[in-house]
C-alpha positions as CSV (number, residue, x, y, z in Angstrom):
1,M,197.8,60.9,48.1
2,T,196.8,59.0,51.2
3,T,193.1,60.0,50.8
4,L,193.4,58.7,47.0
5,A,194.9,55.5,48.3
6,D,192.3,54.9,50.7
7,A,189.5,55.8,48.2
8,W,191.3,53.2,45.8
9,R,191.4,50.5,48.6
10,W,187.2,51.4,49.4
11,L,186.5,51.0,45.7
12,T,188.6,47.6,45.4
13,D,187.0,46.0,48.3
14,P,184.8,43.4,47.1
15,A,182.4,43.7,50.2
16,H,181.4,47.3,48.9
17,W,180.3,45.9,45.3
18,S,177.7,43.2,46.6
19,G,174.8,43.0,48.6
20,D,172.1,45.6,49.5
21,G,173.4,49.3,49.1
22,G,176.4,48.2,47.2
23,I,178.3,49.7,44.5
24,G,176.4,47.3,42.0
25,Q,173.1,48.3,43.1
26,R,173.6,51.9,43.3
27,L,175.2,51.9,39.8
28,L,172.0,50.2,38.5
29,E,169.9,52.6,40.3
30,H,171.6,55.4,38.7
31,L,171.5,54.0,35.2
32,V,167.7,53.5,35.4
33,L,167.0,56.8,36.8
34,T,169.4,58.5,34.2
35,A,167.6,56.5,31.6
36,V,164.2,57.2,32.4
37,C,165.0,61.0,32.8
38,L,166.6,61.2,29.7
39,L,163.8,59.2,27.8
40,I,161.0,61.4,29.5
41,S,163.1,64.8,28.6
42,C,163.3,63.5,24.8
43,L,159.6,62.7,24.5
44,V,158.8,66.1,25.9
45,A,161.6,68.5,24.0
46,L,162.3,66.5,20.7
47,P,158.9,66.5,19.4
48,V,158.4,70.4,20.3
49,A,161.8,71.1,18.8
50,L,161.3,69.2,15.6
51,A,157.9,70.8,15.0
52,L,158.8,74.4,15.8
53,G,162.2,73.8,13.7
54,H,160.0,72.8,10.6
55,L,157.6,75.5,10.9
56,G,160.2,78.2,11.7
57,R,158.0,79.9,14.0
58,G,157.7,80.0,17.9
59,G,161.0,78.4,18.4
60,A,163.2,81.2,19.7
61,L,160.5,81.8,22.6
62,A,160.4,78.2,23.4
63,V,164.2,78.1,23.5
64,N,164.3,81.1,25.6
65,L,161.7,79.8,28.1
66,A,163.4,76.4,28.2
67,N,166.9,78.1,29.0
68,V,165.2,79.9,32.2
69,G,165.4,76.4,33.8
70,R,169.3,76.7,33.5
71,A,169.1,79.6,35.8
72,V,167.1,77.6,38.4
73,P,169.5,75.2,40.5
74,T,168.1,71.6,40.4
75,F,168.5,71.2,44.0
76,A,166.0,74.1,44.5
77,V,163.6,72.8,42.4
78,L,164.0,69.5,44.1
79,V,163.4,71.1,47.7
80,L,160.3,72.9,46.3
81,L,158.6,69.9,44.7
82,L,159.3,68.0,48.1
83,L,156.9,70.5,49.6
84,T,154.1,69.9,47.0
85,P,151.8,67.1,46.6
86,V,154.5,65.5,44.1
87,G,156.7,64.8,47.1
88,R,154.4,61.8,47.8
89,W,155.3,60.1,44.6
90,G,158.8,58.4,45.7
91,E,161.1,59.3,43.1
92,G,158.4,61.9,41.4
93,P,160.2,64.9,42.8
94,T,163.6,63.8,41.5
95,V,162.5,62.6,38.1
96,V,160.5,66.1,37.4
97,A,163.5,68.2,38.8
98,L,166.0,66.3,36.3
99,V,163.6,66.5,33.5
100,L,163.4,70.1,33.8
101,F,167.1,70.2,33.9
102,A,167.5,68.2,30.8
103,V,165.1,69.7,28.6
104,P,166.8,73.0,27.8
105,P,169.9,71.3,25.8
106,L,167.8,69.0,24.0
107,L,165.2,71.5,22.9
108,T,167.9,74.0,21.9
109,N,170.0,71.7,20.0
110,A,167.2,69.9,17.9
111,Y,165.7,73.5,17.3
112,V,169.0,74.9,16.0
113,G,170.0,71.6,14.0
114,M,166.6,71.8,12.2
115,R,167.0,75.5,11.4
116,E,170.4,74.7,10.1
117,V,169.4,72.4,7.4
118,D,170.1,73.7,3.9
119,R,167.3,75.6,2.8
120,G,168.1,74.7,-0.8
121,V,167.6,71.0,0.0
122,V,164.2,71.4,1.7
123,R,163.0,73.8,-1.4
124,A,164.2,70.9,-3.4
125,A,162.3,68.3,-1.4
126,R,159.2,70.7,-1.7
127,G,159.5,70.9,-5.5
128,M,159.5,67.0,-5.7
129,G,156.1,67.3,-4.3
130,M,157.2,66.1,-0.6
131,T,154.3,66.8,2.0
132,G,155.4,68.7,5.1
133,W,155.4,65.5,7.2
134,Q,157.6,63.8,4.5
135,M,160.0,66.6,4.4
136,L,160.3,66.5,8.5
137,W,161.2,62.9,8.6
138,R,163.0,62.2,5.4
139,V,165.0,65.5,4.8
140,E,165.2,67.8,7.9
141,A,165.3,65.4,10.8
142,P,167.9,63.1,9.2
143,L,170.2,66.2,8.4
144,A,169.6,67.4,11.8
145,L,170.5,64.3,13.4
146,P,174.1,64.8,14.3
147,L,173.1,68.1,16.5
148,I,170.3,66.4,17.9
149,M,172.4,63.6,19.1
150,S,174.7,66.1,20.5
151,G,171.9,67.6,22.5
152,V,171.2,64.1,23.7
153,R,174.8,63.5,24.8
154,L,174.9,66.9,26.5
155,A,171.9,66.0,28.5
156,A,172.7,62.5,29.3
157,V,175.9,63.5,30.7
158,Q,174.5,66.3,32.8
159,L,171.8,63.9,34.0
160,V,174.4,61.4,35.5
161,A,176.4,64.2,37.0
162,T,173.0,65.5,38.7
163,A,171.4,62.6,39.4
164,T,173.3,62.4,42.6
165,I,170.7,64.9,44.0
166,A,168.4,61.8,44.3
167,A,170.0,60.6,47.4
168,L,169.0,64.1,49.1
169,A,165.4,63.0,48.6
170,G,165.9,59.4,49.7
171,G,166.2,58.0,46.4
172,G,168.9,55.5,45.0
173,G,171.9,56.0,42.9
174,L,175.6,56.7,43.4
175,G,174.8,59.9,45.3
176,R,173.7,57.5,48.2
177,I,177.5,56.3,48.5
178,I,178.6,60.0,48.6
179,T,175.8,61.0,51.3
180,A,176.7,57.9,53.5
181,G,180.4,58.9,53.3
182,F,179.5,62.4,54.8
183,N,177.5,60.9,57.4
184,L,180.1,58.4,58.4
185,A,182.9,61.2,58.2
186,S,184.6,58.9,55.7
187,T,186.4,61.0,53.1
188,P,187.6,57.9,51.3
189,Q,184.1,56.8,50.5
190,V,183.0,60.4,49.6
191,V,186.0,60.6,47.2
192,A,185.2,57.0,46.1
193,G,181.5,58.1,45.2
194,A,182.5,61.1,43.2
195,A,185.0,59.3,41.3
196,L,182.4,56.5,40.3
197,V,180.2,59.4,39.2
198,A,182.8,60.8,37.2
199,A,183.8,57.5,35.6
200,F,180.1,56.8,34.7
201,A,179.8,60.1,33.2
202,L,182.8,59.7,30.9
203,V,181.6,56.2,29.9
204,V,178.2,57.8,28.9
205,E,180.2,60.6,27.0
206,G,182.3,58.0,25.2
207,A,179.1,56.0,24.3
208,F,177.3,58.9,22.7
209,E,180.5,60.2,21.0
210,L,180.3,57.1,19.2
211,A,176.7,57.4,18.6
212,E,177.3,60.9,17.0
213,R,180.2,59.5,15.0
214,Y,177.6,57.2,13.2
215,A,175.0,59.7,13.1
216,P,175.8,60.9,9.6
217,G,175.8,57.5,8.1
218,L,172.5,56.7,9.9
219,A,171.0,59.8,8.4
220,R,172.2,58.7,4.8
221,A,170.5,55.4,5.3
222,V,167.2,57.1,6.6
223,R,167.3,59.1,3.4
224,T,168.0,56.5,1.3
225,R,165.1,54.3,2.3
226,G,162.9,57.2,2.5
227,A,163.9,58.0,-1.3
228,A,163.4,54.2,-2.3
């Protein structure tokens, strides 16, 4: 209880929230790093998953290859990247490692979502004369949207938790608070940093839960607009 009380006092100290290296700055760095990695991961994984899910070919191989990344620790990937020319790109190694970590859930959920679309609906769309592109964007993708959003949520929460490794490569984010606490042998600061990461992850989880709740309504709006 003493450690928790000390961690709370550390968190509520205004001096720790402002200035260079304060909680506010580290939180912003963590948010930007997470958002950038999530955006890149979506740009890499979702087009592939949507295309393969629409075609119904090659998806299982792509998903299995992507899931191999889950067996490789992100920290190990980061260390290896630091030993390559990528290590000279500042945040480059961290971004690459986190993107590789986030791609599997995005690719898997989007592909499964596309393949679980009712084949009767797809056949009906084809019978109406829709092209493959129209079926993808007006029928399949909107119906798969809830599961796609679930993958995005999972990837985002994992990125928030894992982005703390940026501090090990000299990057920013909430991980710097934790590593600084270790360097200072300050257990309250370490606990406070971990609590901030956990709270941030819960906020992100809640935001995406709301987005998933409204995804079916958005999908219906997209289908209605497409049919108009």
